[in-house]
C-alpha positions, 0 to 999 in steps of 0.5 A: 264786425259786431259791436258788443253792447255797453249796457249788458245786464249784470246777469249776463256776467258770471256770478250775475252781479254788477259788483262782480263785474265791477270788481273784475274790471277794477282789478284788471284796470288797477293792475294795468294802471299801477304797472303803467304808472310805475313804468312811466314814472321810471322813464320820466325820472331819468329826465326830470326830478321826482316831483315832475316825473310823479306829476306826469305819470299820475296825470296820464294814468289818471286820465286813462284809468278814469276812461277805462273805468267809465267804459268797462267797470261802470259801463251803463252808468248815466254819468257823463264823461266830463263829470267822471273826469272832473271827479277824477281830477279832484282825486288826482290832487289827493293821489298826487299828495300821497305819492309825492309824499311817499317819494319825497320821504324816501328821497329824504332817507335815501338821497342817492337812491336810483329811479328804479328804487324810487319806483319800487317804493312808489308802486304800493302808493300807486296801488293804494291810489287806484283802490281809493279812486275806485272806491270814491268813484263807485260811491260818489260818481257812479253810484247805482240805484237798486230800486 
């Protein structure tokens, strides 16, 4: 089986820019990450309190999201695996605070809400976290030199 090169030039992509490819993969990975995080939260929430379910789902999805972005969205970058995951770890703290705040606020106003209702409230928070993760990682970790 022929393996595709991870260092294809941007001109090989429709549209011809690295940003076009990055945005495409960001959307694909972002949607998949949001869906995965919502499903995982919903499953974990049946056995654990909201804060632990959020922590578990966010931890798993952050690792997978970072690796997917490293391999697909920002492929060809010179950033090492450890450096990318350490940066994502810092973003994990911010993401955990945002999503935990959302679920705790919702639980405050709706203490008898079902895990499904919590998940529906958290989905936009998960999506926001994904956008912030992409933006920060692109600007700080995977910055490209256009010189």
